[in-house]
SERO-4910 file (N, C-alpha, C, O; in steps of 0.05 Angstrom, whole numbers):
BEGIN
 pado doro    nc1    nc2    nc3   cac1   cac2   cac3    cc1    cc2    cc3    oc1    oc2    oc3
  Met    A    237     33    253    249     15    235    230     -2    220    212    -12    233
  Leu    A    232     -7    195    213    -23    184    218    -50    186    242    -58    187
  His    A    197    -68    187    199   -100    197    211   -113    171    211   -103    148
  Pro    A    222   -136    179    233   -150    157    212   -171    144    196   -184    157
  Leu    A    214   -171    120    192   -187    103    202   -213     93    221   -214     78
  Arg    A    190   -233    101    198   -259     96    185   -267     66    160   -268     62
  Val    A    204   -274     45    194   -280     19    173   -302     23    150   -298     15
  Gly    A    182   -323     34    159   -346     37    135   -340     51    117   -357     52
  Lys    A    132   -319     63    107   -313     80     95   -285     65     77   -271     75
  Gly    A    107   -279     42     98   -252     31     92   -253      3    109   -246    -13
  Pro    A     67   -262     -5     63   -263    -32     72   -247    -54     79   -255    -76
  Ile    A     69   -217    -44     79   -199    -59    109   -203    -70    115   -203    -94
  Trp    A    124   -206    -52    153   -208    -60    160   -234    -72    181   -237    -86
  Ala    A    144   -253    -67    146   -281    -85    140   -272   -112    154   -280   -130
  Ile    A    117   -256   -117    113   -250   -146    130   -234   -160    132   -235   -184
  Leu    A    145   -216   -144    162   -196   -152    189   -210   -161    200   -204   -183
  Leu    A    199   -229   -142    227   -244   -147    219   -262   -174    238   -268   -189
  Leu    A    193   -273   -182    189   -286   -200    192   -267   -228    204   -273   -249
  Thr    A    178   -244   -225    175   -230   -244    205   -214   -256    210   -205   -278
  Leu    A    220   -215   -232    249   -204   -236    267   -221   -250    289   -214   -258
  Gly    A    254   -251   -253    268   -267   -265    283   -290   -248    304   -302   -254
  Gly    A    268   -292   -228    279   -313   -207    301   -306   -190    302   -316   -168
  Ala    A    319   -290   -197    343   -279   -186    336   -264   -156    355   -253   -144
  Leu    A    -17    378    137    -35    387    156    -57    404    141    -54    423    126
  Thr    A    -76    395    148    -99    402    133   -110    429    150   -104    431    174
  Ala    A   -127    450    138   -135    468    150   -155    463    169   -171    444    166
  Cys    A   -155    482    197   -175    480    215   -197    490    211   -202    509    226
  Arg    A   -214    484    196   -239    490    187   -256    470    174   -244    451    162
  Glu    A   -282    471    175   -297    446    165   -295    447    136   -292    469    124
  Asn    A   -296    424    122   -294    421     93   -270    431     81   -270    442     59
  Ala    A   -249    428     94   -223    443     84   -215    427     55   -198    436     39
  Ile    A   -225    408     51   -212    398     24   -233    401      1   -229    391    -20
  Asn    A   -252    413      5   -279    414    -13   -266    425    -40   -271    414    -61
  Asp    A   -248    448    -39   -240    462    -61   -216    452    -73   -206    464    -92
  Leu    A   -204    429    -62   -181    417    -75   -186    401    -99   -209    392   -101
  Ser    A   -170    396   -118   -169    380   -142   -165    351   -131   -153    347   -110
  Pro    A   -172    336   -144   -163    305   -137   -135    303   -132   -127    291   -111
  Ala    A   -117    313   -150    -89    311   -145    -79    322   -119    -64    310   -104
  Asp    A    -91    347   -115    -82    367    -89    -90    351    -63    -79    354    -42
  Ser    A   -112    332    -68   -119    320    -44   -105    294    -32   -111    285    -10
  Gln    A    -87    284    -46    -70    262    -44    -52    265    -22    -41    287    -20
  Val    A    -48    249     -6    -28    246     18     -4    228      9     -9    206     -1
  Tyr    A     19    235     11     43    220     12     57    212     37     67    229     51
  Ile    A     58    187     43     71    179     69     93    162     60     90    145     44
  Thr    A    115    167     70    144    157     66    155    147     93    151    158    114
  Asn    A    169    122     89    180    116    116    208     98    108    207     86     86
  Tyr    A    225     96    120    247     81    114    264     70    137    261     83    158
  Asp    A    280     50    137    299     37    158    319     56    166    336     62    148
  Arg    A    321     68    189    336     91    193    366     78    200    385     92    205
  Ser    A    367     52    201    397     39    206    408     34    179    429     21    179
  Val    A    398     41    157    406     33    126    422     59    116    411     81    119
  Asn    A    442     57    106    457     79     92    453     71     63    466     53     53
  Phe    A    435     84     49    431     80     20    451     83      1    448     75    -22
  Ser    A    478     98     10    498     98     -9    509     71    -14    519     66    -36
  Gln    A    508     53      3    515     22     -2    505     10    -27    516    -10    -38
  Tyr    A    486     21    -35    469     11    -56    477     20    -85    483     44    -88
  Arg    A    478      5   -106    486     20   -134    462     13   -153    455     31   -168
  Thr    A    448     -9   -153    432    -17   -175    410    -26   -163    411    -33   -139
  Phe    A    387    -28   -177    359    -36   -175    347    -51   -196    354    -48   -219
  Ser    A    328    -67   -188    314    -85   -208    283    -75   -201    275    -70   -179
  Leu    A    268    -71   -227    242    -60   -225    227    -75   -246    231    -71   -270
  Pro    A    209    -92   -239    190   -103   -262    178    -86   -277    176    -63   -267
  Asp    A    166    -91   -304    153    -77   -322    125    -74   -309    113    -54   -316
  Ser    A    114    -90   -293     86    -94   -284     81    -82   -256    100    -76   -242
  Val    A     59    -78   -249     55    -72   -219     39    -99   -209     30   -116   -223
  Ile    A     39    -97   -181     27   -121   -169      4   -110   -153      7    -96   -133
  Val    A    -23   -120   -165    -48   -117   -152    -56   -133   -129    -62   -156   -131
  Gln    A    -57   -122   -109    -65   -137    -83    -91   -136    -78   -100   -113    -74
  Ser    A   -108   -157    -77   -141   -153    -69   -143   -174    -47   -145   -198    -52
  Asn    A   -143   -165    -24   -143   -180      3   -124   -200      2   -101   -192      7
  Asp    A   -125   -227     -5   -108   -247     -2    -98   -253    -30    -80   -270    -33
  Ser    A   -108   -240    -51    -96   -252    -78    -80   -231    -87    -82   -207    -80
  Tyr    A    -61   -240   -106    -40   -218   -119    -36   -229   -145    -35   -254   -150
  Ala    A    -33   -208   -163    -32   -209   -190    -13   -190   -204    -13   -166   -196
  Ala    A      2   -198   -222     19   -176   -236      5   -168   -261     -3   -185   -277
  Val    A      1   -139   -264    -13   -128   -287     -2   -104   -301     12    -87   -289
  Arg    A     -7   -102   -322      8    -80   -335     -8    -67   -354    -16    -81   -372
  Thr    A    -15    -41   -354    -32    -23   -365    -18      1   -373      5      3   -366
  Asn    A    -28     21   -387    -15     46   -394     -9     62   -368     11     76   -365
  Leu    A    -30     59   -347    -20     76   -325      0     63   -310     15     79   -297
  Ser    A      6     37   -307     26     24   -292     51     28   -308     73     31   -297
  Asp    A     49     29   -333     78     34   -349     86     60   -340    110     65   -335
  Gln    A     68     78   -338     77    109   -331     89    111   -301    109    125   -295
  Leu    A     74     97   -284     85     89   -253    112     81   -258    130     95   -250
  Val    A    117     57   -270    143     43   -268    162     61   -285    185     62   -277
  Ser    A    154     75   -308    174     95   -320    185    118   -300    208    125   -296
  Asp    A    160    127   -286    170    151   -267    188    142   -243    206    156   -235
  Val    A    182    115   -231    197    108   -211    225    103   -215    244    109   -200
  Ala    A    226     91   -242    252     85   -250    270    109   -258    294    110   -254
  Ala    A    255    129   -268    272    151   -273    275    169   -246    293    187   -246
  Gly    A    260    166   -224    263    181   -202    292    168   -188    308    181   -175
  Leu    A    295    137   -193    312    127   -175    338    130   -189    359    128   -176
  Thr    A    338    133   -212    361    138   -232    371    165   -224    395    168   -218
  Ala    A    351    186   -224    361    215   -217    375    216   -188    388    235   -180
  Lys    A    371    195   -174    381    196   -144    411    177   -148    422    170   -127
  Gly    A    420    171   -169    444    157   -173    444    128   -174    465    116   -176
  Phe    A    422    116   -173    416     88   -176    414     75   -204    402     87   -221
  Gln    A    425     53   -210    423     44   -240    404     18   -241    406     -2   -228
  Arg    A    387     23   -256    368     -2   -262    382    -23   -279    394    -17   -300
  Val    A    379    -47   -270    387    -72   -286    366    -84   -299    342    -80   -296
  Ala    A    378   -100   -318    357   -115   -333    344   -141   -319    355   -151   -299
  Lys    A    321   -151   -330    311   -172   -318    326   -195   -314    337   -206   -334
  Gly    A    328   -206   -290    343   -230   -280    372   -224   -277    387   -243   -271
  Asp    A    382   -200   -279    408   -194   -270    410   -185   -240    391   -173   -230
  Thr    A    432   -191   -225    436   -187   -200    430   -155   -192    440   -138   -206
  Ala    A    417   -148   -173    417   -121   -164    414   -116   -135    401   -133   -122
  Asp    A    424    -98   -124    427    -88    -96    397    -88    -85    391   -100    -65
  Leu    A    380    -73    -99    353    -64    -87    333    -77   -107    335    -78   -131
  Gly    A    313    -86    -91    285    -93   -108    263    -76   -106    255    -68    -84
  Val    A    250    -69   -127    230    -46   -125    201    -60   -133    199    -74   -153
  Ala    A    184    -55   -119    155    -63   -129    135    -37   -125    134    -21   -106
  Ile    A    124    -38   -143     97    -19   -144     70    -34   -139     62    -50   -156
  Ile    A     57    -30   -120     34    -46   -112     11    -29   -113     12     -5   -104
  Arg    A    -10    -41   -124    -37    -30   -123    -55    -42   -106    -66    -63   -113
  Val    A    -61    -29    -84    -77    -42    -59   -104    -40    -65   -111    -18    -71
  Asn    A   -124    -57    -65   -153    -58    -71   -167    -80    -55   -177   -100    -65
  Asn    A   -168    -73    -28   -180    -88    -11   -210    -82      1   -217    -60      8
  Gln    A   -224   -101      3   -251   -101     11   -258   -117     34   -258   -142     31
  Tyr    A   -265   -108     57   -273   -120     80   -305   -119     84   -319   -100     79
  Thr    A   -313   -141     94   -345   -144    102   -346   -153    130   -333   -172    138
  Gly    A   -362   -138    147   -362   -144    174   -392   -138    180   -409   -125    167
  Ile    A   -395   -154    208   -422   -159    218   -425   -141    248   -409   -145    266
  Ala    A   -443   -125    251   -442   -106    271   -474   -108    285   -494   -111    271
  Ser    A   -474   -106    310   -503   -106    324   -509    -78    327   -492    -61    330
  Asn    A   -538    -74    325   -551    -48    331   -555    -44    357   -574    -55    368
  Pro    A   -540    -27    370   -541    -21    399   -569     -7    411   -573     -2    435
  Tyr    A   -585     -2    391   -613     10    400   -632    -14    393   -656     -8    394
  Ser    A   -626    -35    387   -651    -57    381   -662    -59    407   -687    -60    407
  Tyr    A   -650    -59    429   -666    -63    455   -695    -51    453   -714    -65    460
  Tyr    A   -698    -27    443   -718    -12    446   -737    -12    422   -756      4    420
  Ser    A   -731    -32    403   -745    -32    376   -770    -37    378   -784    -28    360
  Asn    A   -785    -52    403   -812    -60    405   -824    -45    425   -846    -51    434
  Tyr    A   -811    -23    432   -825     -9    459   -855     -1    457   -872     -3    475
  Trp    A   -858      9    426   -888     18    423   -907     -6    410   -931     -1    405
  Gly    A   -895    -28    405   -908    -46    393   -923    -67    414   -921    -65    439
  Tyr    A   -936    -87    401   -946   -107    421   -926   -122    434   -906   -132    423
  Gly    A   -931   -123    456   -911   -143    473   -890   -126    485   -876   -136    502
  Gly    A   -885    -99    478   -864    -81    487   -869    -72    516   -887    -80    530
  Phe    A   -852    -56    523   -856    -43    547   -879    -28    547   -896    -32    564
  Gly    A   -884     -8    525   -909      5    523   -932     -9    514   -954      2    515
  Gly    A   -929    -34    506   -951    -47    495   -971    -64    512   -974    -60    536
  Leu    A   -983    -80    500  -1003    -94    520   -995   -113    535  -1009   -120    554
  Gly    A   -970   -126    531   -960   -152    541   -941   -141    567   -937   -156    586
  Gly    A   -930   -115    567   -917   -109    586   -888   -119    593   -877   -114    614
  Tyr    A   -880   -133    574   -852   -143    577   -840   -150    546   -854   -163    529
  Ser    A   -818   -143    540   -810   -150    518   -780   -160    517   -763   -146    527
  Pro    A   -775   -182    508   -749   -193    510   -728   -184    491   -736   -172    471
  Tyr    A   -702   -187    494   -681   -172    479   -674   -187    458   -660   -207    462
  Tyr    A   -681   -180    433   -670   -190    406   -652   -174    393   -662   -157    378
  Pro    A   -625   -175    393   -606   -157    384   -611   -156    354   -622   -176    345
  Ser    A   -606   -139    338   -607   -138    310   -585   -134    296   -571   -116    306
  Tyr    A   -576   -144    274   -549   -140    260   -553   -133    236   -573   -137    223
  Tyr    A   -528   -119    227   -529   -112    197   -500   -116    191   -482   -120    208
  Thr    A   -497   -115    158   -470   -119    154   -460    -94    141   -476    -78    130
  Tyr    A   -435    -91    142   -421    -68    124   -395    -74    111   -380    -92    118
  Gln    A   -391    -58     92   -365    -64     70   -346    -45     76   -357    -23     81
  Val    A   -320    -44     76   -302    -24     76   -284    -25     53   -270    -45     52
  Thr    A   -281     -9     35   -260     -7     18   -236     11     20   -236     35     22
  Asp    A   -213     -5     20   -187     10     24   -170      8     -6   -163    -14    -15
  Gln    A   -166     29    -15   -151     33    -42   -129     49    -41   -133     72    -31
  Tyr    A   -105     44    -49    -86     63    -45    -62     52    -62    -65     28    -70
  Trp    A    -37     67    -70    -12     57    -85      9     58    -64      9     74    -46
  Glu    A     27     37    -68     48     36    -50     72     27    -68     71     12    -87
  Ile    A     92     37    -59    122     31    -69    140     20    -49    145     34    -29
  Gln    A    150     -5    -52    167    -18    -29    194    -21    -46    196    -24    -70
  Ile    A    214    -19    -28    241    -28    -35    257    -43    -18    263    -35      5
  Val    A    263    -62    -26    279    -84     -7    303    -90    -13    310    -88    -36
  Asp    A    322   -100      7    350    -97      8    356   -129     -7    353   -149      7
  Leu    A    363   -130    -31    371   -157    -43    402   -161    -36    411   -183    -33
  Lys    A    418   -138    -34    446   -145    -31    450   -157     -3    465   -176     -3
  Asn    A    440   -152     20    447   -165     45    426   -188     53    425   -193     77
  Ser    A    410   -203     35    391   -221     38    405   -245     54    426   -255     47
  Thr    A    392   -250     74    402   -277     85    380   -297     86    356   -290     86
  Pro    A    387   -324     86    368   -344     91    360   -348    119    378   -348    136
  Ser    A    334   -350    125    323   -351    153    328   -384    164    336   -402    150
  Ser    A    323   -387    189    325   -414    202    315   -437    184    326   -459    184
  Thr    A    291   -430    168    275   -447    150    286   -450    122    275   -461    104
  Gly    A    308   -438    121    317   -439     92    308   -418     74    319   -415     52
  Gln    A    289   -404     81    273   -385     61    292   -358     62    305   -351     81
  Gln    A    290   -345     37    306   -322     38    290   -298     50    268   -292     44
  Gln    A    306   -286     68    296   -257     83    302   -235     70    326   -230     65
  Leu    A    279   -216     64    286   -194     54    278   -171     70    255   -172     78
  Asn    A    296   -146     77    288   -129     95    274   -104     76    286    -97     56
  Val    A    251    -94     83    240    -74     70    256    -50     83    257    -46    107
  Val    A    270    -33     64    283    -12     72    271     15     64    284     36     70
  Tyr    A    249     16     52    236     42     42    209     34     36    205     14     21
  Asp    A    190     48     44    161     48     36    151     72     31    157     91     46
  Ala    A    135     74     11    117    101      4     92     93     -6     89     77    -24
  Thr    A     71    105      7     47    102      8     29    129     -4     31    151      7
  Ile    A     15    124    -24     -1    147    -40    -30    143    -33    -41    123    -42
  Arg    A    -45    163    -15    -72    156     -5    -87    182    -14    -75    202    -24
  Gly    A   -111    180    -12   -127    202    -22   -142    195    -48   -150    172    -52
  Ser    A   -146    216    -65   -159    211    -91   -140    192   -106   -116    193   -108
  Asp    A   -157    174   -118   -140    156   -135   -124    165   -161   -132    184   -175
  Ile    A   -104    152   -165    -90    161   -192   -100    144   -214   -100    120   -216
  Thr    A   -110    161   -231   -125    151   -256   -114    164   -283   -126    160   -304
  Asp    A    -95    179   -282    -83    185   -311    -54    191   -302    -46    194   -279
  Gln    A    -38    192   -327     -9    188   -327      3    217   -317     26    217   -307
  Gln    A    -13    243   -319     -2    267   -305     -2    267   -279     17    277   -266
  Thr    A    -24    255   -268    -24    252   -238     -4    230   -225      5    233   -202
  Ala    A      3    209   -241     22    189   -235     51    203   -231     65    199   -211
  Thr    A     55    220   -253     81    232   -250     81    249   -227     99    248   -212
  Lys    A     62    263   -224     65    286   -202     69    272   -175     86    280   -160
  Ala    A     52    250   -168     56    236   -145     80    226   -140     92    232   -120
  Val    A     93    206   -162    123    196   -157    138    218   -152    152    216   -132
  Thr    A    141    240   -166    158    262   -160    156    273   -133    177    279   -121
  Ala    A    133    277   -121    127    285    -97    139    267    -71    149    276    -50
  Ile    A    135    245    -78    150    219    -60    176    222    -58    185    226    -36
  Phe    A    194    221    -81    224    224    -81    229    255    -73    250    258    -60
  Asn    A    218    272    -77    224    301    -66    225    298    -39    244    309    -27
  Gln    A    205    284    -22    208    283      9    225    258     17    221    250     40
  Ser    A    240    246      5    256    227      8    287    236      3    300    223    -13
  Pro    A    296    252     13    327    258      6    346    241     15    368    242      2
  Tyr    A    344    224     34    360    204     46    364    182     24    382    166     25
  Leu    A    344    182      6    344    158    -13    364    168    -36    355    179    -56
  Gln    A    388    163    -33    410    172    -52    436    155    -51    449    149    -31
  Ala    A    442    147    -79    468    133    -83    490    152    -79    486    176    -77
  Thr    A    516    140    -78    540    155    -79    547    155   -107    551    134   -119
  Arg    A    549    182   -118    556    188   -145    585    185   -148    596    190   -170
***
């Protein structure tokens, strides 16, 4: 079951609500070497098992995507984002949901998120104890004794992927602090090779909805 997301503590959905108008790989080495970038993508979908999607009729989807870079968030619109928005809207429409205009009341809120996080850390070198072994003052040197001076290095990790989140706007309730609480009822993540062209975008969105048969409105 997906965890509830509070708008007051979730910048992504704070931006979204404003934008809406306020309202198995092979068991051999190098198995993916011969795959194209599109074929190496991984689609991960998850949903709230307690939710019956047939209760929803409409959805609201902004024309822009949200770019998340660590703790910063921005609404961005490009040719690629336009393609993703168009494909997601078409996919949900094909499943029986109706897109509403900006500012109109909707049962579901949809966000397309580009995650581009970078993390920098510091680690110690576990072999630094022996760094002076053959030098002056080391165990093998003239002094016969070498103190332990750990060495450190910095590293940087980049985490990039696309994500589609759907929240329940129909049954949202205020929390004890008065802030609106939105439950994330569906989440899809596209990992692997990055989406850089419109054809790949369409293929990815199609794959996501194909493996989400439960995401269906009553016709």
